[in-house]
C-alpha positions in Angstrom: -0.4 -2.2 -18.7 -3.6 -0.9 -16.9 -4.7 2.6 -17.7 -3.6 4.0 -14.4 -0.2 2.3 -14.3 1.9 5.2 -15.4 5.5 5.7 -16.1 7.6 7.1 -13.3 8.9 9.7 -15.9 5.4 11.1 -16.1 5.6 12.1 -12.4 2.8 14.7 -12.5 0.3 12.0 -13.6 1.0 9.5 -10.8 -2.4 8.9 -9.2 -3.2 9.2 -5.5 -5.4 6.8 -3.7 -6.5 6.2 -0.2 -5.7 3.0 1.9 -9.2 2.4 3.2 -7.9 1.3 6.6 -7.8 5.1 7.1 -11.6 5.1 7.1 -12.2 1.7 8.6 -15.0 2.6 11.0 -16.9 4.4 8.2 -16.2 1.4 5.9 -17.8 -1.0 8.4 -21.0 1.1 8.6 -21.4 1.6 4.8 -18.7 0.5 2.4 -20.4 2.0 -0.7 -21.1 5.3 0.8 -17.6 5.5 2.2 -16.0 4.8 -1.2 -18.3 7.3 -2.8 -17.2 10.0 -0.2 -13.6 9.2 -0.9 -14.0 9.6 -4.6 -15.9 12.8 -4.2 -13.0 14.3 -2.2 -10.8 13.8 -5.3 -8.9 10.6 -4.6 -8.3 8.7 -7.8 -8.2 5.2 -6.4 -8.4 3.0 -3.3 -6.7 0.1 -1.7 -9.0 -2.3 0.0 -7.8 -4.2 3.1 -8.5 -7.6 4.6 -12.2 -7.4 5.3 -12.9 -7.3 1.5 -12.0 -11.0 1.5 -15.3 -11.8 3.2 -17.4 -10.3 0.5 -19.5 -12.5 -1.7 -18.9 -12.5 -5.4 -22.1 -10.4 -5.9 -20.9 -7.8 -3.3 -17.5 -7.7 -5.0 -19.0 -7.1 -8.5 -21.3 -4.4 -7.0 -18.2 -2.6 -5.6 -16.5 -2.8 -9.0 -19.6 -1.3 -10.6 -19.5 1.5 -8.1 -15.8 2.1 -8.7 -16.4 2.3 -12.5 -19.4 4.6 -12.0 -17.2 6.9 -9.9 -14.3 6.8 -12.3 -11.8 5.5 -9.8 -9.6 2.4 -9.5 -8.8 -0.3 -7.0 -5.0 -0.1 -7.3 -4.3 -2.9 -4.9 -5.5 -4.9 -2.0 -4.0 -5.6 1.4 -4.2 -9.2 2.4 -3.6 -11.5 5.4 -0.7 -13.8 4.6 -3.1 -16.7 4.6 -4.9 -15.2 1.6 -1.8 -16.0 -0.5 -1.6 -19.6 0.7 -2.1 -22.5 -1.8 -5.6 -23.1 -0.2 -6.8 -19.5 -0.6 -4.9 -17.8 -3.4 -7.5 -18.9 -6.0 -10.3 -16.9 -4.2 -7.9 -14.0 -3.7 -7.0 -14.0 -7.4 -10.7 -14.1 -8.5 -11.7 -11.3 -6.2 -8.8 -9.0 -7.3 -9.6 -9.6 -10.9 -13.2 -8.6 -10.3 -12.1 -5.4 -8.5 -9.7 -4.5 -11.3 -6.7 -4.6 -8.9 -3.2 -5.0 -10.2 -1.2 -5.8 -7.0 -2.1 -8.3 -4.3 -0.1 -7.2 -1.3 0.8 -9.2 1.7 0.0 -6.7 4.4 2.2 -8.2 7.1 3.9 -11.4 8.2 4.5 -13.2 11.4 7.5 -15.5 10.6 9.3 -17.9 12.8 12.3 -16.4 14.6 15.5 -15.8 12.8 16.4 -15.1 9.2 15.1 -18.4 8.0 11.6 -17.3 9.0 11.9 -14.3 6.7 13.3 -16.4 3.9 10.1 -18.5 4.3 8.1 -15.3 3.8 10.0 -14.6 0.7 9.3 -18.1 -0.6 5.6 -17.6 0.1 5.7 -14.3 -1.9 7.4 -16.0 -4.8 4.7 -18.8 -4.7 2.0 -16.1 -4.8 3.7 -14.2 -7.6 3.9 -17.4 -9.7 0.2 -18.2 -9.0 -1.0 -14.8 -9.9 1.1 -14.1 -13.0 -1.0 -15.9 -15.5 -3.9 -13.7 -14.6 -1.9 -10.5 -15.0 -1.8 -9.8 -11.3 1.3 -9.1 -9.3 2.3 -9.8 -5.7 3.6 -7.3 -3.2 4.8 -6.9 0.4 4.0 -4.1 2.8 6.5 -3.3 5.5 6.0 -2.4 9.1 8.6 -1.3 11.7 9.8 -4.8 12.4 11.1 -5.4 8.9 13.6 -2.5 9.4 14.9 -3.8 12.7 18.0 -6.0 12.3 17.7 -9.8 12.9 21.1 -11.5 13.2 22.7 -8.3 11.8 20.4 -8.1 8.8 17.2 -6.2 8.3 14.3 -8.5 7.3 13.3 -6.1 4.6 16.7 -6.7 2.9 16.1 -10.5 3.1 12.8 -10.0 1.4 14.2 -7.8 -1.3 17.1 -10.2 -2.0 15.1 -13.4 -2.1 11.9 -12.3 -4.0 11.3 -12.0 -7.7 11.9 -8.6 -9.2 8.2 -8.5 -10.2 7.2 -8.4 -6.5 6.5 -4.9 -5.4 8.1 -3.7 -2.2 5.4 -1.3 -1.0 7.0 1.2 1.3 5.2 2.4 4.5 7.1 5.6 5.1 6.0 6.2 8.7 7.0 2.8 10.1 10.3 3.0 8.2 11.0 6.3 10.0 9.9 5.0 13.4 12.5 2.2 13.0 15.2 4.8 12.5 15.7 4.0 8.8 16.0 6.4 5.8 13.1 5.9 3.3 15.0 7.8 0.6 18.0 5.5 0.9 15.8 2.4 0.9 14.0 3.6 -2.3 17.3 4.3 -4.1 18.7 0.9 -3.0 15.8 -0.9 -4.7 15.3 0.8 -8.1 12.1 -0.1 -9.8 10.6 -2.1 -7.0 9.0 0.6 -4.8 6.0 0.8 -7.1 3.7 2.3 -4.4 4.1 4.1 -1.1 1.9 4.5 1.9 2.2 8.2 2.6 1.9 7.9 6.4 3.6 10.5 8.4 5.1 10.0 11.9 6.3 12.2 14.7 9.0 11.3 17.2 7.0 13.1 19.9 5.5 10.2 21.9 2.2 12.1 22.3 1.8 12.4 18.6 3.3 9.4 16.8 1.0 8.4 14.0 -1.8 10.8 14.8 -0.1 13.6 12.9 -1.7 14.4 9.5 0.3 14.1 6.3 2.9 16.8 6.3 2.9 17.4 10.0 5.5 14.8 10.9 9.2 14.0 10.4 9.0 12.7 6.8 10.9 14.8 4.2 8.2 14.4 1.5 9.9 16.4 -1.2 13.0 14.1 -1.1 10.8 11.0 -0.8 8.8 11.9 -3.9 11.9 12.8 -5.9 13.4 9.4 -5.1 10.2 7.5 -5.7 9.7 9.1 -9.1 13.3 9.1 -10.3 14.4 5.7 -9.0 11.7 3.8 -7.2 9.4 3.2 -10.2 6.4 4.5 -8.3 3.1 3.8 -10.1 0.7 5.2 -7.5 0.7 6.8 -4.1 -1.6 5.9 -1.2 -2.4 8.2 1.7 -2.9 6.3 5.0 -3.8 7.5 8.4 -3.9 5.5 11.7 -6.1 8.2 13.3 -6.0 11.9 14.1 -7.7 14.6 16.0 -10.4 14.8 13.3 -13.0 12.3 12.1 -11.9 9.7 9.6 -13.4 11.4 6.5 -12.2 14.8 7.6 -8.7 13.4 8.1 -8.7 11.9 4.6 -9.9 15.2 3.2 -7.2 17.3 5.0 -4.4 14.9 4.0 -5.5 15.1 0.4 -5.4 18.9 0.6 -1.9 18.8 2.1 -0.7 16.4 -0.6 -1.9 18.6 -3.4 0.0 21.6 -1.9 3.2 19.5 -1.5 2.9 17.6 -4.8 0.9 19.7 -7.2 -0.4 18.1 -10.4 
C-alpha cells in the first residue's frame, strides 16, 4: 500500500488533492509553477489530466522530482480512453509509475449506442486493469452525467459496476451525478469499497449557476456524502474539482480548499 492510501476507518487522515483541470489555463502557461502554487495552498496531492500524456520522459521525471520536493503525491491521472488501449497502455503505465500514481482513470467514454456499447467499455477497463496489475497500478472510471441517465431502462454506471473487476475504482463525480437527478449517497452505499475517490464538484440547479458555484455553495449534501464515502465507499482520497467560477482559477482552488476544511476538519 502506498503511504497516502489510507484506511477509510482513519477518516480524518484521508488526503485532499486537486484535479488539475481546475487550473487548466494556469497549467498550460507553467505546469511546475502551478503545481507549486497548489501545494503551497495546502493541497496534499494532485490528479493530472490528459495533457500529461504528451510529456517526454524527462518532463515526467522532472514533475515527479517537484512533487517529491513539495511533499505531495500524484494520486491518480485522468486519461483519454485511447490511453488504455493495447497500443498505448504501455506508455500510460510507464508514465504513471514515474509520477507515483496509483490509479489510472478512464476520464470518459464514447461508446456505441445501447447497453452493448457500455459493456464494451467495461471490457476495456478489465483489459486495462489486467495490464496494469503487475506494475501495482489500478484502473478506474470517472462518471459524467450520461452514465446516470438510463439506457434501455438501465443506468450505464450500473452496467460498468456490474461488469468490471472489483479492483477497478468507480470514481464518483458528485456534481454530474446530482445534475442527472441521482443520489450520490445511495450510489456510494450500493457499491461498498469501490468509491475510492470522489471529485468534490458542487452543482446548483439554478441555470445561471450550474457548475460555477464554489464547493459548498451548491446542492450537494456534503456531510452525508462524506459519511457514506468513509463508512461504506472505501474512499482513499478526495479531489476538489471546479469547472470555473467568478474568481480566477487559483483563487477558486484556494477558496474551495478553505470551505472543505471548514466542512471536513482534520
